C-alpha positions as CSV (number, residue, x, y, z in Angstrom):
1,X,-28.7,52.7,22.8
2,X,-28.9,55.0,19.7
3,X,-27.9,54.0,16.2
4,X,-28.8,57.4,14.7
5,X,-25.8,59.2,13.2
6,X,-24.8,62.4,14.9
7,X,-25.0,65.7,13.1
8,X,-21.3,65.6,12.4
9,X,-21.5,62.1,11.0
10,X,-24.4,63.0,8.8
11,X,-22.4,66.0,7.5
12,X,-19.6,63.6,6.6
13,X,-21.9,61.4,4.7
14,X,-23.4,64.4,2.8
15,X,-19.9,65.7,2.0
16,X,-18.9,62.3,0.5
17,X,-22.1,62.2,-1.5
18,X,-21.4,65.6,-3.0
19,X,-17.9,64.5,-4.0
20,X,-19.1,61.2,-5.5
21,X,-21.8,63.0,-7.4
22,X,-19.1,64.3,-9.8
23,X,-18.0,60.7,-10.6
24,X,-21.0,58.9,-12.1
25,X,-21.4,55.3,-13.2
26,X,-19.9,56.2,-16.6
27,X,-16.7,57.4,-14.9
28,X,-16.3,54.1,-13.0
29,X,-17.3,52.0,-16.1
30,X,-14.6,53.7,-18.1
31,X,-12.0,53.2,-15.3
32,X,-12.9,49.6,-15.1
33,X,-12.6,49.1,-18.9
34,X,-9.3,51.0,-19.1
35,X,-7.8,49.5,-15.9
36,X,-6.9,53.1,-15.0
37,X,-6.4,54.4,-11.5
38,X,-9.1,57.0,-10.6
39,X,-6.6,59.8,-10.0
40,X,-9.3,62.5,-10.3
41,X,-11.4,60.9,-7.6
42,X,-8.4,60.3,-5.3
43,X,-7.5,64.0,-5.8
44,X,-11.1,65.2,-5.0
45,X,-11.2,63.1,-1.8
46,X,-7.8,64.5,-0.8
47,X,-8.8,68.1,-1.5
48,X,-11.8,67.7,0.7
49,X,-9.5,66.7,3.6
50,X,-11.0,63.2,3.8
51,X,-7.9,61.1,3.2
52,X,-6.8,61.8,6.8
53,X,-10.3,61.3,8.3
54,X,-8.9,59.0,11.1
55,X,-5.4,60.5,11.2
56,X,-4.1,62.8,14.0
57,X,-5.0,66.5,13.7
58,X,-1.4,67.4,14.5
59,X,-0.3,66.0,11.1
60,X,-3.2,67.4,9.0
61,X,-5.8,64.7,9.7
62,X,-9.3,65.1,11.0
63,X,-8.7,63.1,14.2
64,X,-12.0,61.3,13.9
65,X,-12.7,57.7,14.5
66,X,-13.1,54.5,12.6
67,X,-16.9,55.0,12.9
68,X,-16.7,58.1,10.8
69,X,-14.3,56.4,8.4
70,X,-16.7,53.5,8.0
71,X,-19.5,56.0,7.2
72,X,-17.3,57.6,4.5
73,X,-16.3,54.2,3.0
74,X,-19.9,53.0,2.8
75,X,-20.9,56.2,1.1
76,X,-18.2,55.9,-1.5
77,X,-19.1,52.3,-2.4
78,X,-22.8,53.1,-2.3
79,X,-22.4,55.9,-4.7
80,X,-21.7,53.4,-7.5
81,X,-17.9,53.7,-7.1
82,X,-18.0,50.3,-5.6
83,X,-14.8,48.6,-4.4
84,X,-12.8,50.5,-7.1
85,X,-13.6,53.8,-5.5
86,X,-13.2,52.5,-2.0
87,X,-9.9,50.7,-2.7
88,X,-8.4,53.9,-4.2
89,X,-8.4,55.5,-0.7
90,X,-8.7,52.5,1.6
91,X,-5.0,52.3,2.5
92,X,-5.0,55.9,3.8
93,X,-7.6,55.2,6.4
94,X,-6.1,52.2,8.3
95,X,-2.8,51.3,6.6
96,X,-0.5,53.7,8.5
97,X,-2.0,53.1,11.9
98,X,1.3,51.4,13.0
99,X,3.1,54.7,12.2
100,X,0.5,56.6,14.3
101,X,0.9,54.2,17.2
102,X,4.5,53.2,17.1
103,X,6.3,55.8,14.9
104,X,8.5,58.5,16.5
105,X,7.2,62.1,16.3
106,X,9.8,62.8,13.6
107,X,8.6,59.8,11.6
108,X,4.9,60.9,11.9
109,X,5.7,64.4,10.9
110,X,7.6,63.1,7.8
111,X,5.4,60.2,6.8
112,X,1.8,61.2,7.5
113,X,1.2,64.7,6.0
114,X,2.1,63.8,2.3
115,X,-0.3,60.9,2.4
116,X,-3.1,62.9,4.0
117,X,-2.6,65.7,1.4
118,X,-2.7,63.2,-1.4
119,X,0.8,64.0,-2.6
120,X,1.9,60.4,-2.0
121,X,0.2,57.0,-2.3
122,X,1.2,54.0,-0.3
123,X,0.8,50.2,-0.6
124,X,0.7,47.6,2.1
125,X,3.2,44.8,1.5
126,X,2.6,41.9,3.9
127,X,1.0,38.9,2.1
128,X,3.3,36.3,0.4
129,X,2.6,33.5,-2.0
130,X,3.8,30.7,0.3
131,X,2.5,32.1,3.6
132,X,-1.0,33.4,3.0
133,X,-2.7,34.0,6.4
134,X,0.2,32.3,8.2
135,X,2.0,35.6,8.5
136,X,4.8,34.4,10.8
137,X,6.0,32.2,8.0
138,X,6.8,35.0,5.6
139,X,10.2,34.7,3.9
140,X,11.0,38.2,2.9
141,X,14.2,39.2,4.7
142,X,15.6,42.5,5.9
143,X,19.3,42.4,6.8
144,X,21.1,45.3,8.4
145,X,24.1,46.6,6.4
146,X,25.7,49.7,7.8
147,X,23.1,52.5,8.1
148,X,20.5,50.7,6.0
149,X,18.4,47.6,5.9
150,X,18.4,45.6,2.7
151,X,15.1,43.8,1.8
152,X,14.8,40.8,-0.5
153,X,11.8,38.6,-1.1
154,X,8.4,38.4,-2.7
155,X,5.0,39.8,-1.9
156,X,1.6,39.2,-3.6
157,X,-1.8,40.8,-3.9
158,X,-0.4,44.2,-3.2
159,X,-3.0,46.8,-4.2
160,X,-2.0,50.2,-5.8
161,X,1.7,49.2,-6.1
162,X,1.7,50.5,-9.7
163,X,0.9,54.0,-8.5
164,X,2.4,54.0,-5.0
165,X,5.3,56.1,-3.9
166,X,5.8,54.4,-0.6
167,X,5.3,50.9,0.9
168,X,4.6,49.6,4.3
169,X,6.7,46.4,4.3
170,X,6.7,43.5,6.8
171,X,9.9,41.5,6.7
172,X,11.7,38.9,8.8
173,X,14.8,40.3,10.5
174,X,15.5,37.2,12.6
175,X,15.3,33.8,11.0
176,X,12.1,31.8,12.0
177,X,14.3,29.0,13.5
178,X,15.9,31.4,15.9
179,X,12.9,33.1,17.5
180,X,11.4,32.1,20.9
181,X,7.9,32.7,19.6
182,X,6.8,32.3,16.0
183,X,5.5,35.9,15.9
184,X,8.8,37.3,17.0
185,X,11.6,38.5,14.6
186,X,9.4,40.4,12.1
187,X,10.0,44.1,11.6
188,X,8.0,46.8,9.9
189,X,9.3,49.4,7.5
190,X,7.7,52.4,5.8
191,X,9.9,53.5,2.9
192,X,10.2,54.7,-0.7
193,X,9.3,52.0,-3.2
194,X,12.5,51.9,-5.2
195,X,11.5,50.4,-8.5
196,X,15.1,49.9,-9.6
197,X,15.2,47.0,-7.1
198,X,11.5,46.2,-6.8
199,X,10.0,44.5,-9.8
200,X,6.2,45.0,-9.8
201,X,4.0,42.8,-11.9
202,X,0.3,43.4,-12.4
203,X,-2.0,40.4,-11.6
204,X,-4.8,40.1,-14.1
205,X,-8.0,39.6,-12.2
206,X,-11.8,39.3,-12.3
207,X,-12.8,42.8,-11.2
208,X,-11.8,46.1,-9.7
209,X,-9.6,46.7,-12.7
210,X,-9.3,50.4,-11.8
211,X,-7.2,49.6,-8.8
212,X,-4.2,47.4,-9.6
213,X,-3.2,44.2,-7.7
214,X,0.4,43.1,-8.0
215,X,3.3,40.8,-7.2
216,X,6.4,42.6,-6.0
217,X,9.9,41.1,-6.1
218,X,12.4,42.9,-3.9
219,X,16.0,42.4,-4.9
220,X,18.2,43.9,-2.2
221,X,16.2,47.1,-1.9
222,X,17.9,49.4,0.5
223,X,15.9,51.0,3.3
224,X,17.3,53.8,5.5
225,X,17.4,52.8,9.2
226,X,15.2,55.8,10.1
227,X,12.4,54.1,8.1
228,X,12.1,51.2,10.6
229,X,8.8,51.6,12.5
230,X,9.0,50.9,16.3
231,X,11.3,48.2,17.6
232,X,13.2,45.6,15.6
233,X,11.4,42.2,15.8
234,X,8.0,43.7,16.9
235,X,6.4,44.1,13.5
236,X,3.8,41.4,13.8
237,X,2.3,43.1,16.9
238,X,2.4,46.5,15.2
239,X,0.4,45.4,12.2
240,X,-2.3,43.9,14.5
241,X,-3.3,47.5,15.3
242,X,-4.5,47.9,11.7
243,X,-6.3,44.6,11.3
244,X,-9.6,45.3,13.1
245,X,-10.1,48.7,11.5
246,X,-9.4,47.1,8.1
247,X,-12.1,44.5,8.7
248,X,-14.6,47.2,9.8
249,X,-13.9,49.4,6.8
250,X,-14.1,46.6,4.2
251,X,-17.4,45.5,5.9
252,X,-18.7,49.1,5.4
253,X,-17.7,49.0,1.8
254,X,-19.4,45.7,1.3
255,X,-22.6,47.1,2.7
256,X,-22.2,50.1,0.4
257,X,-21.8,48.1,-2.8
258,X,-24.7,45.9,-1.8
259,X,-26.9,49.0,-1.4
260,X,-25.8,50.3,-4.7
261,X,-26.8,47.1,-6.4
262,X,-30.1,47.0,-4.5
263,X,-30.9,50.6,-5.6
264,X,-30.4,49.8,-9.3
265,X,-32.3,46.5,-9.0
266,X,-35.3,48.3,-7.4
267,X,-35.4,51.0,-10.0
268,X,-35.2,48.5,-12.8
269,X,-38.0,46.4,-11.2
270,X,-40.3,49.4,-11.1
271,X,-39.6,50.4,-14.7
272,X,-39.4,47.0,-16.5
273,X,-42.8,46.0,-17.9
274,X,-43.5,42.4,-18.7
275,X,-47.0,41.0,-19.3
276,X,-48.4,44.5,-18.9
277,X,-47.1,45.1,-15.4
278,X,-43.8,46.1,-13.7
279,X,-41.8,43.0,-12.7
280,X,-41.4,44.6,-9.3
281,X,-45.1,43.9,-8.7
282,X,-44.2,40.2,-8.5
283,X,-43.4,38.8,-5.1
284,X,-40.7,36.6,-6.7
285,X,-38.9,39.8,-7.4
286,X,-39.9,41.7,-4.3
287,X,-39.0,39.2,-1.6
288,X,-35.4,38.5,-2.6
289,X,-34.8,42.3,-2.7
290,X,-36.5,42.8,0.6
291,X,-34.3,40.0,2.2
292,X,-31.2,41.7,0.8
293,X,-32.1,45.0,2.4
294,X,-32.7,43.4,5.8
295,X,-29.4,41.5,5.6
296,X,-27.5,44.6,4.6
297,X,-29.0,46.7,7.4
298,X,-28.3,44.0,10.0
299,X,-24.7,43.8,8.8
300,X,-24.4,47.6,9.0
301,X,-25.5,47.5,12.7
302,X,-22.6,45.1,13.4
303,X,-20.2,47.5,11.5
304,X,-21.3,50.3,13.8
305,X,-21.0,48.2,16.9
306,X,-17.5,47.1,16.0
307,X,-16.4,50.6,15.0
308,X,-17.8,52.1,18.2
309,X,-16.0,49.5,20.3
310,X,-12.7,50.2,18.5
311,X,-13.1,54.0,18.9
312,X,-13.8,53.5,22.6
313,X,-10.6,51.4,23.0
314,X,-12.5,48.3,23.8
315,X,-11.8,44.8,22.5
316,X,-13.6,44.3,19.2
317,X,-12.0,41.3,17.5
318,X,-15.1,39.2,17.4
319,X,-17.3,42.1,16.3
320,X,-14.9,43.3,13.6
321,X,-14.6,39.9,12.2
322,X,-18.3,39.3,12.4
323,X,-19.0,42.6,10.7
324,X,-16.7,41.7,7.8
325,X,-18.3,38.2,7.4
326,X,-21.9,39.4,7.6
327,X,-21.4,42.4,5.3
328,X,-19.4,40.5,2.7
329,X,-22.1,37.8,2.5
330,X,-24.9,40.3,2.4
331,X,-23.2,42.5,-0.1
332,X,-22.4,39.6,-2.5
333,X,-26.0,38.3,-2.2
334,X,-27.4,41.7,-3.0
335,X,-25.2,42.1,-6.1
336,X,-26.1,38.6,-7.3
337,X,-29.8,39.3,-6.7
338,X,-29.5,42.5,-8.6
339,X,-28.0,40.8,-11.6
340,X,-30.8,38.2,-11.5
341,X,-33.5,40.9,-11.2
342,X,-32.2,42.6,-14.3
343,X,-32.1,39.2,-16.1
344,X,-30.2,39.5,-19.4
345,X,-29.5,43.2,-18.9
346,X,-27.9,42.4,-15.6
347,X,-25.2,40.7,-17.6
348,X,-24.6,43.9,-19.6
349,X,-21.8,46.2,-18.5
350,X,-24.1,49.1,-19.4
351,X,-26.3,48.5,-16.4
352,X,-23.3,48.2,-14.0
353,X,-24.6,45.5,-11.6
354,X,-22.3,42.9,-13.2
355,X,-19.4,45.1,-12.2
356,X,-20.8,45.3,-8.7
357,X,-21.1,41.5,-8.6
358,X,-17.5,41.0,-9.7
359,X,-16.2,43.5,-7.1
360,X,-18.4,42.2,-4.3
361,X,-16.3,39.0,-4.3
362,X,-13.4,41.0,-2.9
363,X,-14.8,41.5,0.7
364,X,-15.7,37.8,0.8
365,X,-12.1,36.8,0.0
366,X,-9.9,39.5,1.5
367,X,-8.3,40.4,3.8
368,X,-9.3,37.1,5.5
369,X,-11.4,34.2,4.3
370,X,-14.9,33.6,5.7
371,X,-13.7,30.2,6.9
372,X,-11.0,31.8,9.1
373,X,-13.5,34.1,10.6
374,X,-15.7,31.2,11.5
375,X,-12.7,29.6,13.1
376,X,-12.0,32.8,15.0
377,X,-15.6,33.0,16.4
378,X,-15.7,29.3,17.2
379,X,-12.5,29.3,19.1
380,X,-12.3,32.8,20.7
381,X,-16.0,33.3,21.4
382,X,-17.5,29.8,21.8
383,X,-14.3,28.4,23.4
384,X,-14.1,25.4,21.0
385,X,-10.7,23.6,20.4
386,X,-8.3,25.2,17.8
387,X,-9.0,23.5,14.4
388,X,-5.7,24.3,12.6
């Protein structure tokens, strides 16, 4: 068993590092203050051919695996871009996996290349205010009218909707009361985000201001029939193909932002002199930072295990969820410890760790809560009775 990155994987990490070097902490601080999408960074990643790192080569992607994508996403977050930088490209990596797996050749040729080239941006519209993680209970409806589907309903916590051209939308095409199984009757659409019938409202939030989060209200938005992905009523099964990769990638990002915070804390601890000695000479400073490093490294190993299983086509639900849980907790603790290491200056935006701390809450909360991951492991791995 070898956890050393291959020469190709190391080359990817170095390429990402070179790109990120042009976007320093000042850039990300300004984007956070202005709540402005990092268009320049998104363009640079696209120009380097990395937006399609895990997309098919036939459509302009690199055809690599989730392991390589995880390496890329960790490097972005670790550069100091944090969750803002990662989230600006996150959707490209896993979001259109249902199109890759279930889309027709014509759909793939039409939908994937503009996203890979960075000419279009997409958002992922699944979550609803009254459903949460109970996806079969979503209320957004899609009704067939002639050659189109007409979508009405509400979505929440939709990232990048302010700048998106397209949306991947999960909607109910058969009423819940009429389906044999509760996961039936949901269909998936990838279509233009028609703002004349989609009201998009920004959600003011704690962190990651550079990448918007939104509520979307669809009012009879027409979707051409050719934008239905796969079979009618099979949308729930289709989105499952993107869930494990998403957990792996957000875990990699959590490790990255934790390492960014740890790097800043370590540097500060070596330079800050109190009582005629660097504070990093004190074990009360050293030991918490050392524990953070070990926790982050352990979480990274689980990320690599989950990613390698997924790339091999093996079951990886337990590993992907565990990676997300462990990395989110380790990343948050590292960011919190960095703020406390810097003391009063840790509370200052100038030193950036307070931004990392705010953003590190995202992997803990989304796309699934830590409690639901514990439920999953208890029931699916340990065989305990279902608790909800």
